[in-house]
N, C-alpha and C positions, 0 to 999 in steps of 0.2 A: 674272312670274317672282319667286319668293321671294328676298329679299335675305338670308335666314338663312344663316349660315356652315355649311358642311357638312364632314364628315370622311369619309375613304374607309374601305374595308373593313379596311385595316391600321391598327388602333388600337393602336399600339405601347405607348403610355403608359397605356392603359386596362387595369387588372388584372382588371376584372369580366367574365370570359369564361364564367362558369357561372351559371346561375340556377335557383332553386327556386321553384315557384309554390305559394302557400299558399291553399287554398280553404276557405270556411266561411261568409263573409258573403253576405247575400242582397240587399244594396243598396250604395250608395256608401260606401266606407271613407274617412272624413275625418281620423281621428286615429290617431297612433302615439305611444306614450309608453314610455320606457325604465324598466324596473323595477329591474334590476341589470345586472351585466356581461354576462349571458347571456340575459336574458328581456325581452320587451316585450309591451305590450298594444295591441290595435287596437279601434277602435270607429267607428260611423258611423250611417247612416240606418236600419238595421234594428233599432237599439236593443240589439244584442247586443255583449258585450265578449268578446274572445278573448285568451287568454294563450298566447304562443308561445316556443319555444326558438330563439334567434337562430343558434345553431350548426347545429342539425339540421333546423330548420323544423317540429319536432314541435308539434302542438297540445296544450297542457297542460290548459287549461280553457276551457269555454264558459259564460259568465256571463249568466244570464237574470234580469231584474228590472225592466227599463224597458219601458214599453209604447209609447213614441214614440222618435223619433230622438235620438241623443246629441249634446249641444251643447257640452260641455266635458269635459276629462279632465285629471287631475293626479296625479303620484305623491305619496304621503303617508307616507313611511317614517318610523319613529320613530328619532330620533337619540340619545335618552337612554340606550338600552340598549347592552350590549356587542355588538360586531359580529356574533358568532355567534348572538346572541339577537335581532338586529335584525328587526323586523317590517316586511315590505314590504306596504304597503297602496296602493290607488288609489281616488281619488274620481271619480265620474262624475255629470254633470248631464244632464238630459234635457228635451225639450219636454213631457214629462208632468208637469213642475213638481216633480220629485223630485231628490234627490241621494243616491247610494248609496256607502257605503264597502265595498270588497271586500278580502278577505285573499288575497294572491297565492300563499301557500303552500298553503292548503286549497281555494282557489277558492270560498270561501263568502261570502255577504253578511253583513257585520258589523252594519251599521246602515243605516237609511233615514230621510231627513228629507223630509217631504211637506207642509210648512207654507208653501210659497212661493206668492205671489200672481201671479207671472209666471215665465217661463222663465229659468233661470240661464244666462247666455251665457259667463261666464268664471269660473274657479276659480284661486286663488293661495294657496299654502301659505307662511306666514312661519315657517320652521323655528326661527329665533332666539327668537320669542315663543311658539312651540308653539300657534299658532292658524292657522285658514284662513279665507279670505274668499270669498264668493260675490257675483258681480255680475250684476244684472239691472235691474229698475226701481228697485232700491235696493241699497245695499252692506251685507252682513251679515257679522258677525264671529262665528266659532264656535270652540269648543275641541275637543280630541281626542275628548271624549265626545259630541260633537255637540250640546252645549248652545249655544243662541243667546246670545251675550254682549252684543251690542248691534247696532243697525242705524241707517242713515240714514233720513231721511224720503224719500218717493217723489221720485225725481229728475226724470225725464221719461219719456214713453212710449217714446222711442228706447232708453233704458236704457244701461247700461254695456256697451260692446262689447269693451273690453280693459283689463287691469290690469297694473301693473308695480310691484315693490317698490322703495322709495327709502330712503336712510339716515334715521336719527332716527325710526324707527317710522312712516314715512310711506308712502303709496302714491299713484300717479298713476292716475286712471281716465279713460278716453276716453268721453265722453258726447256723441254727435253731433260737432259741430265744437269743442266745449269740452274742455279738460283740467282736471279737478278734482283738487286735492291734498287728501288726507285724512290726518289724524294719529290714531294710536291712542294713547290715554292710559289707563294702568292706574289702577284705583281706589286711593284713599289708605287705605281702611279695612282693607287687608290681604286682602280677599276676592279672588276670581278675576275680579272685574268689570272691564270695559273700557268706555271711551267712544270713539266715533269722531267726530271733529270736522272740518268742512270748513274748510280754512285759506286756500285761494286758488283762484281760477278764472282760467285762462289762455285768452284768446280770440283768439290770434294766427292760428289756421287759418281759411281761407276756406270750407272744406268739411269733411265728415265725416272724422274720424281713423280710418284703417283699420289702422294698424300702430304698434306701440309696442315699443321695445327698450331695455334697460338696458345701457350700455357698461361702466361701472365705478361706483365709489362717488361719482364726481363728475359723471358725465354720463349723460343718457338722451336718446333721439331718437324723434321721432314723424313719421309720414308720412300724407298725406291723399289723398282721392279725386281732387283736381285736381293731384296731383304736387308738393305742397309737402313739403319735408323740413326739420324744425326741430330744432336741437341745443339742449338745455336744460341748465342747471346743476342738478344733482340736490340741492344743498343749499339754494339760495335761489330756485330755480325761475325764474331769469331766462333770457331767450333769448340764446344764445351766438352762433349763426350760423344761416343758412338757405340753402336752395337750391331754386329753383323753375324753373330754366331747363333742365330735362332735355331739352326738345325744341328748344332753340335751337341750330342747328348751328354758329353762330359761337362759342358757348361751348365746344363740343367739336369743334374743327376736324377731328379725325381720324375723326369718325363719318361714315358714308355719308349724304349728303343724300337725303331722300326727298320726292317730290312728293305732297302730300296735299290733297285738295279739302276734306274735312271731317275733323275730329279728334274721334273719339268719346271721352267722358270716361274710359272704362276703359283707354284707351291711355296715359293719363298718370297713372293712379292708382298710388300706392305700395302694392302689395298686401302686401308683406312686407319686413321689415328684419332683418338679422343683424349682429352686431358682432364685430370683431377687436380687437387691442390699439390700433391706430392708425386703423383705418378702419371705416366703416359700409358695409354692402353692401345696396343697395336694389334690389328687384324693382319696376321701373316699367313698366307696360304689358307689352310683349313683350320689354323690354330689361333688362339688369342694369348697375348703375352702382356704382363704387367711390368713395366720398367720404372724403377724408382729413381727419381732425378737426383736425390741427395746421395744415395749409395752408388749411383751410376751403374746399376746392373738390373737384370731381370730378377724379380723376387717371386714371381709365380707364373705358371703357364699351363695351358691346356693345348697340347700340340695337335690333337685332333678333336677340336671343339665341335666340328660339323663334318658331314660327309663330303662337302665340296667347299670351295673358297668362301671365306667370310667377307661379305661385301660392306657391312656397316657395323660399327660398335659404338656404344655410348655408356658413360658412367651415370648412374642414377644418384639422387641426393643421398641415399643410404649407401651401404657398402656393396651395392649390387651393380652388375654390368648386364647389358643386353647386347646380344649379337644376332645377326641374321645372315643367311647364307644362300648361295646358289641352289642348295638342296631343298629350298622351300620352307626351312624351319626357322623359328625365332626362339632363342634360348636365353634364360635368365640365370645368371651366375652370382654367387656370393663369394667375396674375397674373405677368406678366413685364415686365422693364425693357427699354425700347426702346434699341437701340444708336444712340447719337447720332451723326449724320453731321457732319463738320466743316462749320461754317457757310460759305456761299458768300461770298467777299469782294465787298463792294459797290464798284462802280466809283466812284472819287473824283470823276471828271469830272462825274458827275450832280449831286453836292452843290454843287460849286463853281460850276456853271452857274447854279444857283438861289440862290447866295449863302449856302448853309448853312455851308460851310467847317468850321473846326476845332471849334467849339462843338458842332455836331451830331455830329461824329465821336466826341467823348467820350461823349455821350449814347448813341450807337449801340453803343459798346463796353460801356457799363454794362448795356444791355439784353441784349447778346450774352452777357455774363458771367453774368447772372441766368438766362438760358436754359440755359447750360451747367451751372449748379449745380442746376437743377431736373430731377430724373430724370422721364422720361416712361414711362408704363406702358401695357400693352395686355393684353387678355384673350384667351388662345389656347385654342381648343377642343381638348381632349385625349381626350375620351371621349363617346360618344353611346350611351345605353342604351335600346334599343328593345325593349319587351316588353309594355307596356300598350296596350290598344286604346281607352282613353278618358283623360280628364283625370287627371293624377297630382296628388293633393292635397297630399302631403307625404312626407318620408322621414326615416329615422333612420340615423345613421352609427355603426357598431359597431366601428370600428377594423379589426383584422385579421379579425374575423368577417364583415365585409362591410357591406352597405347594405340596408336594408329600405325598400320603397316601397309606397304604398297608392293606390288609384285608384277612379274612378267605375265601372270595369269589374267591381267587387266583389272584385277580387283583391289580394293582397299578394305582392310578389316579393322574394325574398332574392337579392341579387346577390353572388356569391362570387368571390374571387381564385382563378382557375382553377389557377394554378401551386401555390398553397398547398394547395388541396383535393387535387390530384393527389399531392403529397408525403405528405399525411396518409393517403391511401388506400394508398399504397405501404408506408408505415410500419406501418399496421394489418395489411396482408397479410403483411409480413415477420414481424411479431410472432406472427401466427397460425401461420405455417409453422414458426417457431422452437419454439413450444409443441408442435406436433404432432411435430416432430423429437425433442424431449425425451421425449415419451411413448413414441415408438418405441424410443428408446435404452434406456428403462427396461424 
């Protein structure tokens, strides 16, 4: 019997009661990226990029240019121009060893770079410096015109799997189980030249780093294949805290104990990380964990949040979290504070019998006080979105426009707030009737 929490038909707190199915892709859809308030792009193993309207689900453009699957995508909007002249571009990297820049307004290919010796696995845009980075077997720095400014020497065959921007013109790159800190340095001669220097290698992880997230200008967090989570100082790159006891039930007493004969590595791997102001949210195996950065501990967990591995997790602006999984489900959780029950009075006879007496009574009161001051949290399932027939790779939250999910079933689903959509339809109908009425009066 599955120990996954379930929710009944009556999902009172789940607003997503309507869905739009967007078809077009012919293979696994792995990536969704937001272009602006109303548009997003999707890409995956068929090598095609689609641009969609998040409100209507209308397909705006179908972008053909890659011959193999897409391995990374990033928005690349120009920030220097006036908002009304702002150019919305996206970068896509593919297993065909090319990177293409697309114009989201015209749907045209702006430029293509095909001088890579290996597949680009990640793309990061540094808006402040007006450059972008590509990570594969080496790290390359490019300007807006797609000129190669500088690159590192060949790192390893494993290559860079993830990149995150850090303060002081630095980036952290995950290369196997190592974390390499690079610094970008502008040329002194006034030209547009840059240099990229390796400044530190962090070798604290025991296994490959799978996820990397920036929390703020002071902190970033990494997660590995064997379930290690490490909190780093973003300025001096020292280790601040770590957690690797995700599967120890004594550490999380409120988690349901499970009998396991063997523990496969992917059940403990930190597949994805998301950050809030005070917490980091970790997708670990089939579970989701809330790690408080101040307390340096897990404050809430749902060890079996899904039937299979959790692939993506995000914190919403309210106290909610969304997770999606290989099992094809998308679930909405709310982080709630537990109502503390008054502590049971300990019979004093027990202590005096063993000679503990008054001294222990004081210690017991101190422990009790500490427990009272530490709020306990739990994750409550408030919504279960069943629509995909295969692994849900990731999702995008569009606020009142809803939620977009993409899957291995080749589909994208737009989940809509049913009440809002119904109101909008009534309003449109009312406006049409009013217009017709005016015409008849005339």
